[in-house]
TIRO-2110 file (N, C-alpha, C; in Angstrom, 1 decimal):
// TIRO-2110
-11.9, -16.1, -0.4, N, 1, A
-13.3, -16.3, -0.7, CA, 1, A
-13.5, -15.9, -2.2, C, 1, A
-14.2, -16.7, -3.0, N, 2, A
-14.4, -16.4, -4.4, CA, 2, A
-15.2, -15.1, -4.6, C, 2, A
-14.9, -14.5, -5.7, N, 3, A
-15.7, -13.3, -6.1, CA, 3, A
-17.2, -13.6, -6.3, C, 3, A
-18.0, -12.7, -6.2, N, 4, A
-19.4, -12.9, -6.4, CA, 4, A
-19.7, -13.1, -7.8, C, 4, A
-20.6, -14.0, -8.1, N, 5, A
-21.0, -14.4, -9.5, CA, 5, A
-21.6, -13.2, -10.2, C, 5, A
-21.4, -13.0, -11.4, N, 6, A
-22.0, -11.8, -12.1, CA, 6, A
-23.5, -12.1, -12.3, C, 6, A
-24.2, -11.0, -12.4, N, 7, A
-25.7, -11.1, -12.6, CA, 7, A
-25.9, -11.4, -14.1, C, 7, A
-26.7, -12.4, -14.3, N, 8, A
-27.0, -12.7, -15.7, CA, 8, A
-28.1, -11.8, -16.3, C, 8, A
-27.8, -11.2, -17.4, N, 9, A
-28.8, -10.3, -18.1, CA, 9, A
-29.1, -11.0, -19.4, C, 9, A
-30.4, -11.0, -19.7, N, 10, A
-30.8, -11.5, -21.0, CA, 10, A
-30.5, -10.5, -22.1, C, 10, A
-29.7, -11.0, -23.2, N, 11, A
-29.4, -10.0, -24.2, CA, 11, A
-30.6, -9.6, -25.0, C, 11, A
-30.6, -8.4, -25.5, N, 12, A
-31.7, -7.8, -26.3, CA, 12, A
-31.2, -7.5, -27.6, C, 12, A
-31.8, -8.1, -28.7, N, 13, A
-31.3, -8.0, -30.0, CA, 13, A
-31.7, -6.6, -30.6, C, 13, A
-30.8, -5.8, -31.1, N, 14, A
-31.1, -4.6, -31.7, CA, 14, A
-32.0, -3.6, -30.9, C, 14, A
-31.8, -3.7, -29.6, N, 15, A
-32.6, -2.8, -28.7, CA, 15, A
-34.1, -3.1, -28.6, C, 15, A
-34.5, -4.3, -29.2, N, 16, A
-35.9, -4.6, -29.1, CA, 16, A
-36.1, -5.6, -28.0, C, 16, A
-36.9, -5.3, -27.0, N, 17, A
-37.1, -6.1, -25.9, CA, 17, A
-38.4, -5.7, -25.2, C, 17, A
-38.9, -6.6, -24.3, N, 18, A
-40.1, -6.2, -23.6, CA, 18, A
-39.8, -5.4, -22.4, C, 18, A
-40.4, -4.3, -22.3, N, 19, A
-40.2, -3.5, -21.0, CA, 19, A
-41.2, -4.0, -20.0, C, 19, A
-41.1, -3.4, -18.8, N, 20, A
-41.9, -3.9, -17.7, CA, 20, A
-43.4, -3.7, -18.0, C, 20, A
-43.8, -2.6, -18.6, N, 21, A
-45.2, -2.4, -18.9, CA, 21, A
-45.8, -3.4, -19.9, C, 21, A
-45.0, -3.8, -20.9, N, 22, A
-45.4, -4.8, -21.9, CA, 22, A
-45.5, -6.1, -21.2, C, 22, A
-44.6, -6.5, -20.4, N, 23, A
-44.7, -7.8, -19.7, CA, 23, A
-46.0, -7.8, -18.8, C, 23, A
-46.4, -6.7, -18.2, N, 24, A
-47.6, -6.6, -17.4, CA, 24, A
-48.8, -6.9, -18.3, C, 24, A
-48.8, -6.4, -19.5, N, 25, A
-49.9, -6.7, -20.4, CA, 25, A
-50.1, -8.2, -20.7, C, 25, A
-48.9, -8.8, -21.1, N, 26, A
-49.0, -10.2, -21.5, CA, 26, A
-49.2, -11.2, -20.3, C, 26, A
-48.9, -10.7, -19.2, N, 27, A
-49.1, -11.6, -18.0, CA, 27, A
-50.4, -11.3, -17.3, C, 27, A
-51.2, -10.4, -17.9, N, 28, A
-52.5, -10.0, -17.2, CA, 28, A
-53.6, -11.1, -17.6, C, 28, A
-54.6, -11.1, -16.7, N, 29, A
-55.7, -12.1, -17.0, CA, 29, A
-56.5, -11.6, -18.2, C, 29, A
-56.6, -10.3, -18.4, N, 30, A
-57.3, -9.7, -19.6, CA, 30, A
-56.7, -10.2, -20.9, C, 30, A
-55.4, -10.3, -20.9, N, 31, A
-54.7, -10.9, -22.1, CA, 31, A
-54.9, -12.4, -22.2, C, 31, A
-54.6, -13.1, -21.1, N, 32, A
-54.7, -14.6, -21.1, CA, 32, A
-56.1, -15.1, -21.4, C, 32, A
-57.1, -14.5, -20.8, N, 33, A
-58.4, -15.0, -20.8, CA, 33, A
-59.4, -14.2, -21.7, C, 33, A
-58.9, -13.1, -22.2, N, 34, A
-59.8, -12.3, -23.1, CA, 34, A
-59.3, -12.1, -24.5, C, 34, A
-58.2, -11.3, -24.6, N, 35, A
-57.7, -10.9, -25.9, CA, 35, A
-57.1, -12.1, -26.7, C, 35, A
-56.2, -12.9, -26.1, N, 36, A
-55.5, -14.0, -26.7, CA, 36, A
-56.5, -15.0, -27.2, C, 36, A
-57.4, -15.5, -26.4, N, 37, A
-58.4, -16.6, -26.9, CA, 37, A
-59.3, -16.0, -27.9, C, 37, A
-59.7, -14.7, -27.8, N, 38, A
-60.6, -14.1, -28.8, CA, 38, A
-59.9, -14.1, -30.2, C, 38, A
-58.6, -13.7, -30.2, N, 39, A
-57.9, -13.6, -31.5, CA, 39, A
-57.6, -15.0, -32.1, C, 39, A
-57.3, -16.0, -31.2, N, 40, A
-57.1, -17.3, -31.7, CA, 40, A
-58.3, -18.0, -32.2, C, 40, A
-59.5, -17.6, -31.6, N, 41, A
-60.8, -18.1, -32.1, CA, 41, A
-61.1, -17.5, -33.4, C, 41, A
-60.8, -16.2, -33.6, N, 42, A
-61.1, -15.5, -34.9, CA, 42, A
-60.2, -16.0, -36.0, C, 42, A
-58.9, -16.3, -35.7, N, 43, A
-57.9, -16.7, -36.7, CA, 43, A
-57.4, -18.1, -36.3, C, 43, A
-58.2, -19.2, -36.5, N, 44, A
-57.7, -20.5, -36.1, CA, 44, A
-56.5, -21.0, -37.0, C, 44, A
-56.4, -20.5, -38.2, N, 45, A
-55.3, -20.8, -39.1, CA, 45, A
-54.3, -19.7, -39.2, C, 45, A
-53.0, -20.0, -39.3, N, 46, A
-51.9, -19.0, -39.3, CA, 46, A
-52.2, -18.0, -40.4, C, 46, A
-52.2, -16.7, -40.0, N, 47, A
-52.4, -15.6, -40.9, CA, 47, A
-51.1, -15.1, -41.6, C, 47, A
-50.0, -15.5, -41.1, N, 48, A
-48.7, -15.1, -41.8, CA, 48, A
-48.5, -16.0, -43.0, C, 48, A
-48.6, -17.3, -42.8, N, 49, A
-48.6, -18.3, -43.8, CA, 49, A
-47.4, -18.3, -44.7, C, 49, A
-46.2, -18.2, -44.1, N, 50, A
-45.0, -18.3, -44.9, CA, 50, A
-44.4, -19.7, -44.8, C, 50, A
-44.0, -20.1, -43.7, N, 51, A
-43.4, -21.4, -43.5, CA, 51, A
-44.4, -22.6, -43.6, C, 51, A
-45.6, -22.3, -43.0, N, 52, A
-46.6, -23.4, -42.9, CA, 52, A
-47.5, -23.4, -44.1, C, 52, A
-47.3, -22.4, -45.0, N, 53, A
-48.1, -22.3, -46.2, CA, 53, A
-49.6, -22.1, -46.0, C, 53, A
-50.0, -21.7, -44.8, N, 54, A
-51.4, -21.4, -44.5, CA, 54, A
-52.1, -22.7, -43.9, C, 54, A
-51.4, -23.7, -43.6, N, 55, A
-52.0, -24.9, -43.0, CA, 55, A
-51.7, -25.1, -41.5, C, 55, A
-50.9, -24.2, -41.0, N, 56, A
-50.6, -24.3, -39.5, CA, 56, A
-51.7, -23.8, -38.7, C, 56, A
-51.9, -24.3, -37.5, N, 57, A
-52.8, -23.8, -36.5, CA, 57, A
-52.2, -22.6, -35.8, C, 57, A
-53.1, -21.6, -35.5, N, 58, A
-52.6, -20.5, -34.8, CA, 58, A
-52.5, -20.9, -33.3, C, 58, A
-51.3, -20.7, -32.8, N, 59, A
-51.0, -21.0, -31.4, CA, 59, A
-50.5, -19.7, -30.7, C, 59, A
-50.2, -18.7, -31.4, N, 60, A
-49.7, -17.5, -30.9, CA, 60, A
-50.4, -16.3, -31.5, C, 60, A
-50.3, -15.2, -30.8, N, 61, A
-50.9, -13.9, -31.3, CA, 61, A
-49.8, -13.0, -31.5, C, 61, A
-49.8, -12.3, -32.7, N, 62, A
-48.8, -11.4, -33.2, CA, 62, A
-49.4, -10.1, -33.6, C, 62, A
-48.5, -9.0, -33.5, N, 63, A
-49.0, -7.7, -34.0, CA, 63, A
-48.7, -7.6, -35.4, C, 63, A
-49.7, -7.2, -36.2, N, 64, A
-49.5, -7.0, -37.7, CA, 64, A
-48.4, -5.9, -37.8, C, 64, A
-48.6, -4.8, -37.2, N, 65, A
-47.7, -3.7, -37.2, CA, 65, A
-47.1, -3.6, -35.8, C, 65, A
-45.8, -3.8, -35.6, N, 66, A
-45.3, -3.8, -34.2, CA, 66, A
-45.5, -2.5, -33.5, C, 66, A
-45.5, -2.6, -32.2, N, 67, A
-45.7, -1.5, -31.3, CA, 67, A
-44.6, -0.4, -31.6, C, 67, A
-43.4, -0.9, -31.9, N, 68, A
-42.3, 0.0, -32.1, CA, 68, A
-42.5, 0.8, -33.4, C, 68, A
-43.3, 0.3, -34.3, N, 69, A
-43.5, 1.0, -35.6, CA, 69, A
-44.9, 1.7, -35.6, C, 69, A
-45.5, 1.9, -34.5, N, 70, A
-46.7, 2.6, -34.4, CA, 70, A
-48.0, 1.8, -34.3, C, 70, A
-47.8, 0.5, -34.1, N, 71, A
-49.0, -0.4, -34.0, CA, 71, A
-49.6, -0.2, -32.6, C, 71, A
-50.7, -0.8, -32.4, N, 72, A
-51.4, -0.7, -31.1, CA, 72, A
-51.9, -2.1, -30.7, C, 72, A
-52.7, -2.2, -29.6, N, 73, A
-53.2, -3.4, -29.1, CA, 73, A
-54.6, -3.7, -29.5, C, 73, A
-55.1, -3.1, -30.5, N, 74, A
-56.4, -3.3, -31.0, CA, 74, A
-56.5, -4.6, -31.7, C, 74, A
-57.7, -5.2, -31.8, N, 75, A
-58.0, -6.5, -32.4, CA, 75, A
-57.6, -6.4, -33.9, C, 75, A
-57.8, -5.2, -34.5, N, 76, A
-57.4, -5.1, -35.9, CA, 76, A
-55.9, -5.2, -36.2, C, 76, A
-55.1, -5.0, -35.2, N, 77, A
-53.7, -5.0, -35.3, CA, 77, A
-53.1, -6.4, -34.8, C, 77, A
-53.9, -7.3, -34.4, N, 78, A
-53.5, -8.6, -33.9, CA, 78, A
-54.0, -9.7, -34.8, C, 78, A
-53.1, -10.7, -35.0, N, 79, A
-53.5, -11.9, -35.8, CA, 79, A
-52.9, -13.1, -35.3, C, 79, A
-53.6, -14.2, -35.6, N, 80, A
-53.1, -15.5, -35.1, CA, 80, A
-52.0, -16.0, -36.0, C, 80, A
-51.0, -16.7, -35.4, N, 81, A
-49.9, -17.2, -36.1, CA, 81, A
-49.4, -18.5, -35.5, C, 81, A
-48.9, -19.4, -36.4, N, 82, A
-48.2, -20.6, -35.9, CA, 82, A
-46.9, -20.2, -35.3, C, 82, A
-46.3, -21.0, -34.4, N, 83, A
-45.0, -20.7, -33.8, CA, 83, A
-43.9, -20.4, -34.8, C, 83, A
-43.8, -21.3, -35.8, N, 84, A
-42.7, -21.1, -36.8, CA, 84, A
-42.7, -19.8, -37.5, C, 84, A
-43.9, -19.4, -38.0, N, 85, A
-44.0, -18.2, -38.7, CA, 85, A
-43.9, -17.0, -37.8, C, 85, A
-44.4, -17.1, -36.6, N, 86, A
-44.3, -15.9, -35.6, CA, 86, A
-42.8, -15.7, -35.3, C, 86, A
-42.0, -16.8, -35.1, N, 87, A
-40.6, -16.7, -34.8, CA, 87, A
-39.9, -16.1, -36.0, C, 87, A
-40.2, -16.6, -37.2, N, 88, A
-39.5, -16.1, -38.4, CA, 88, A
-39.8, -14.6, -38.6, C, 88, A
-41.0, -14.2, -38.4, N, 89, A
-41.4, -12.8, -38.6, CA, 89, A
-40.7, -11.9, -37.6, C, 89, A
-40.6, -12.4, -36.4, N, 90, A
-40.0, -11.6, -35.3, CA, 90, A
-38.5, -11.4, -35.7, C, 90, A
-37.8, -12.5, -36.1, N, 91, A
-36.4, -12.4, -36.5, CA, 91, A
-36.2, -11.5, -37.6, C, 91, A
-37.1, -11.5, -38.6, N, 92, A
-36.9, -10.7, -39.8, CA, 92, A
-37.2, -9.2, -39.4, C, 92, A
-38.1, -9.0, -38.5, N, 93, A
-38.3, -7.6, -38.0, CA, 93, A
-37.1, -7.0, -37.3, C, 93, A
-36.4, -7.9, -36.5, N, 94, A
-35.2, -7.4, -35.8, CA, 94, A
-34.1, -7.1, -36.8, C, 94, A
-34.0, -7.8, -37.9, N, 95, A
-33.0, -7.5, -39.0, CA, 95, A
-33.4, -6.4, -39.9, C, 95, A
-34.7, -6.0, -39.8, N, 96, A
-35.2, -5.0, -40.7, CA, 96, A
-35.5, -5.5, -42.1, C, 96, A
-35.7, -6.8, -42.2, N, 97, A
-36.0, -7.5, -43.5, CA, 97, A
-37.5, -7.7, -43.7, C, 97, A
-38.4, -7.5, -42.7, N, 98, A
-39.8, -7.7, -42.9, CA, 98, A
-40.5, -6.5, -43.5, C, 98, A
-41.3, -6.8, -44.6, N, 99, A
-42.1, -5.8, -45.2, CA, 99, A
-43.4, -5.8, -44.6, C, 99, A
-43.8, -4.6, -44.0, N, 100, A
-45.1, -4.6, -43.4, CA, 100, A
-46.3, -4.7, -44.4, C, 100, A
-47.2, -5.6, -44.1, N, 101, A
-48.4, -5.7, -45.0, CA, 101, A
-49.3, -4.5, -45.0, C, 101, A
-50.1, -4.3, -46.0, N, 102, A
-51.0, -3.2, -46.0, CA, 102, A
-52.1, -3.5, -45.0, C, 102, A
-52.3, -2.6, -43.9, N, 103, A
-53.3, -2.9, -42.9, CA, 103, A
-54.7, -2.8, -43.5, C, 103, A
-54.9, -2.1, -44.6, N, 104, A
-56.2, -2.0, -45.2, CA, 104, A
-56.6, -3.1, -46.2, C, 104, A
-55.6, -4.0, -46.4, N, 105, A
-55.9, -5.1, -47.4, CA, 105, A
-56.9, -6.0, -46.8, C, 105, A
-57.8, -6.6, -47.6, N, 106, A
-58.8, -7.5, -47.1, CA, 106, A
-58.2, -8.9, -46.9, C, 106, A
-57.2, -9.2, -47.7, N, 107, A
-56.5, -10.5, -47.5, CA, 107, A
-55.0, -10.2, -47.2, C, 107, A
-54.7, -10.3, -45.9, N, 108, A
-53.4, -9.9, -45.4, CA, 108, A
-52.3, -11.0, -45.8, C, 108, A
-52.8, -12.2, -45.9, N, 109, A
-51.8, -13.3, -46.1, CA, 109, A
-51.1, -13.2, -47.4, C, 109, A
-51.8, -12.5, -48.4, N, 110, A
-51.2, -12.5, -49.7, CA, 110, A
-49.9, -11.8, -49.8, C, 110, A
-49.5, -10.9, -48.8, N, 111, A
-48.3, -10.2, -48.8, CA, 111, A
-47.1, -11.0, -48.2, C, 111, A
-47.5, -12.1, -47.4, N, 112, A
-46.5, -12.8, -46.7, CA, 112, A
-45.5, -13.6, -47.5, C, 112, A
-45.8, -14.3, -48.5, N, 113, A
-44.9, -15.1, -49.3, CA, 113, A
-43.7, -14.3, -49.9, C, 113, A
-44.0, -13.0, -50.2, N, 114, A
-42.9, -12.2, -50.7, CA, 114, A
-41.9, -12.0, -49.7, C, 114, A
-42.2, -12.0, -48.4, N, 115, A
-41.3, -11.8, -47.3, CA, 115, A
-40.3, -13.0, -47.2, C, 115, A
-40.8, -14.1, -47.6, N, 116, A
-39.9, -15.3, -47.5, CA, 116, A
-38.7, -15.2, -48.4, C, 116, A
-38.9, -14.6, -49.6, N, 117, A
-37.8, -14.5, -50.5, CA, 117, A
-36.8, -13.5, -50.1, C, 117, A
-37.1, -12.5, -49.3, N, 118, A
-36.2, -11.5, -48.9, CA, 118, A
-35.2, -11.9, -47.9, C, 118, A
-35.4, -13.0, -47.2, N, 119, A
-34.5, -13.4, -46.1, CA, 119, A
-33.3, -14.1, -46.6, C, 119, A
END
């Protein structure tokens, strides 16, 4: 009789991954029908504006300051982003190459193009 197949585990890059509590937040109806649509309505255009140059539609919600770096779930720490820029920012954060924008800046997008040159 063949040996039992190994259990597949999703690899986590640099120790960054969603724990059970975070998954509960993103799967909740409060996130799906409250927070996410509210942020996408507030930011219809990508706020990261690196790859899309500010012309992409926001389809995803991202943390300005990641939870791991002291960010929170408040509306001030969330912004709308296109898929390409959100993916790029997440990859750069995992490598440690993303420079956090100033959370007190009135125009947050102005800091993003500098990050494109660092990768």
